[in-house]
C-alpha positions as CSV (number, residue, x, y, z in Angstrom):
1,M,87.9,-14.4,194.3
2,D,87.9,-18.1,195.2
3,A,90.8,-20.1,193.9
4,H,88.5,-22.8,192.5
5,F,86.6,-20.2,190.6
6,K,89.8,-18.8,189.2
7,N,90.8,-22.2,188.1
8,F,87.4,-22.8,186.4
9,L,87.9,-19.7,184.3
10,K,91.6,-20.6,183.5
11,V,90.8,-24.1,182.5
12,N,87.4,-23.8,180.8
13,L,87.2,-20.3,179.4
14,D,90.8,-19.6,178.5
15,L,92.0,-18.6,175.0
16,E,92.1,-22.2,173.9
17,R,88.8,-23.5,175.2
18,G,86.8,-20.3,175.5
19,Y,85.9,-20.4,171.8
20,E,84.8,-24.0,171.9
21,T,81.0,-23.6,172.1
22,T,80.1,-27.2,171.5
23,G,77.6,-27.2,174.4
24,D,79.7,-29.5,176.6
25,L,80.6,-26.9,179.3
26,R,77.2,-26.9,181.1
27,P,76.9,-30.7,181.3
28,T,80.5,-31.0,182.4
29,L,80.0,-28.4,185.2
30,L,76.8,-30.0,186.3
31,S,78.5,-33.4,186.7
32,F,80.4,-32.1,189.6
33,S,79.2,-31.9,193.2
34,D,76.4,-29.5,194.1
35,S,78.8,-27.6,196.3
36,Y,81.3,-27.0,193.5
37,V,78.5,-25.9,191.1
38,E,77.3,-23.5,193.8
39,L,80.8,-22.1,194.2
40,I,81.0,-21.5,190.5
41,R,77.6,-19.8,190.5
42,A,78.7,-17.6,193.3
43,G,81.9,-16.7,191.6
44,F,80.0,-15.6,188.5
45,E,77.6,-13.6,190.6
46,Q,80.5,-11.9,192.3
47,I,82.4,-10.8,189.2
48,I,79.2,-9.7,187.4
49,S,78.4,-7.4,190.3
50,D,82.0,-6.3,191.0
51,D,82.6,-2.9,189.4
52,S,86.3,-3.3,189.8
53,F,86.4,-6.5,187.7
54,G,87.0,-5.6,184.1
55,P,88.7,-6.6,180.9
56,A,92.2,-6.5,182.3
57,E,91.4,-8.8,185.2
58,Y,89.6,-11.2,182.9
59,E,92.4,-11.2,180.3
60,Q,94.9,-12.0,183.1
61,L,92.9,-15.1,183.9
62,T,92.0,-16.3,180.4
63,D,94.2,-14.5,177.9
64,I,91.0,-13.3,176.1
65,E,90.7,-9.6,175.4
66,F,87.5,-7.7,175.7
67,P,87.2,-4.2,174.3
68,D,85.4,-2.7,177.3
69,R,83.7,-3.5,180.6
70,E,80.2,-3.6,179.1
71,T,81.1,-6.2,176.5
72,L,82.7,-8.3,179.1
73,H,79.8,-8.1,181.5
74,T,77.4,-8.9,178.7
75,Y,79.4,-12.0,178.0
76,L,79.6,-13.0,181.7
77,R,75.9,-12.6,182.1
78,A,75.2,-14.7,179.0
79,M,77.7,-17.3,180.3
80,Y,75.8,-17.3,183.6
81,D,72.5,-17.8,181.8
82,Y,74.0,-20.6,179.8
83,L,75.4,-22.4,182.8
84,F,72.7,-21.8,185.3
85,N,69.5,-20.6,183.6
86,D,69.2,-23.0,180.6
87,A,70.1,-20.5,177.9
88,P,70.2,-22.5,174.7
89,E,73.8,-21.8,173.6
90,Q,77.1,-21.1,175.2
91,P,78.2,-17.5,174.3
92,M,81.2,-16.8,172.2
93,P,83.8,-14.3,173.4
94,P,84.7,-11.5,171.0
95,G,87.2,-11.8,168.2
């Protein structure tokens, strides 16, 4: 996993900021360079398709617990859709 992508998760989707669904995350991300946005897109695509990436790995990065892999992957797909496919709202993590 790319260090910039890990940092994106730690800074923007951690326990403190992960529950802030004000709609600012997408415009903030898209204000960065195209190459950075593409790196974040690729990072999401990688962890969504990686069967070895699960709740324990996500919690280690963000301090947010997910009850199971399916719930985590549903959230990650929804976050991807919010950031890159114009989904109307940022998803909320569980809890």
